[in-house]
N, C-alpha and C positions, 0 to 999 in steps of 0.2 A: 971214308966214302963208301956208301952202300952199293951192293951189286943189284939191288932191287930197282927195276926200271919198268914202268908201265907202258912204254912205247915199244911196240913190236911190229913186225912186218905183217900187215894184214893179208898179204898175198900168199903167205905160207900156210894157210889153214889146211890145205890138202896134206901137209906133211905130218900132221898130228894123228895119233891113233884115235879110233872111235871113242875109247874110254877117256882119253885126255880131252877130247871135244865135249863129251858128256860132263866131265868135271867142271869145265868153265861154263858150259851151257846150263848146268844146274844153278849156278850162281846168277847167271843172267836171267833165267826164268824166275827165280825167287825174287830178284829185284823188281822185275816187271809186275809180279803179283803183288808185292808189298806196295809198290807205287799205285797200282790200281785200287787197292783196298783203302789207301789214304784218301782217295777221292770220295769215299763214303762219309768222311768227316773225321773229327777228332775223337775217335773211339778209344776205349781202354785198350792198352797194349795186349792184355791177355785175350781179349776178344779178337783183336787183329791177328794174333798168332794162331788161334783156333781156326779162323777163317782161312788164313794162308795155308795151314796144314792140310785142310780139306782140298785145296786146289793143287798143291804140289805133290801130294801123295801119288804113289805109282798107279793106283787104280784110276785116279782122275786123269793122269797123264796118258795112260793107255787109251782111254776114251778119246783124248785129244789126238792121239796118233791116227786113229781111224777117221776123225773129223777132217784132218788136213791132208791125208794121203792122196786123195784124188786131185788136189790142186797143186801138187809139187812138180817142179821141173825134173828132168831126168837126173841132173846133178844133185838136186836136193833129195830125190828118191834114193839115189845111191848112198848118200850120207846117212839118211834115217835108217836104211836097211843095214848098213854096216854097224851102226850103233846098236840096233836091235839084235844083231847076230854076234856081237862081240862076246868073247868068253871072259867071264868075270870070276874073280876069286871070292866074291862075296855072295851071300844069298839074300833073297828078299826077306825082310823082317816081318812086315805086316801086309804082304801082298803075294799073289801067286807069282811064280817065276815068269809066266807069260806076260803078266802086267808089268813086272819089273823090266823085262827086256824091251817091251814097247815104250815104256817110260824112258829108258836109256836111249832109245832111238830118237825120241823127241828132244831130249837134252843134248844129244850129239848134234842134231840139226841146229838147235839154238846156238850152241857153241861155235859151230862152223860158220854160221851166218854172222855172228858177232865178230869172230876173228877176221872175216872177210870185209868187215865194215858195212855190211848190208843192213843198215838200220831200218830203212823203210820196209824191207821184206820181213825183218824180224817183227815189226809192229803189225804188219798185215797178218802174219801167222799167229801172233799172240792174240789178236782180236778174234780171229777165227777159233782159236782154242777156247776162248772165254765165252763164245756164243752159247746160249742155253738151248 
């Protein structure tokens, strides 16, 4: 019997570190982006990957940080700032450290909302992030 269980207590989102929230938030955000790109049609996978990479890179997510900041609740604002301010052992590979930190904040917020089961709010923020 496996110890792997996808059911977890959605009410314990507050107990995770900002980097743990960003870890799961990165996957959630990536899934949203890939799902959105599939709406464009049955494109070649390499084209989809290039388009996805442009959206999920730190520079793009840093811009999203500033797009959504004014519309966040106090609770959400606390999470995104904790994510932004988290001390990491990794450095940004293809981004400025400032962009990397802002991207981590966005990912932490997405992870937090996911773990809380706030699907409607996740979609609202994602749509705001994707606005041109």
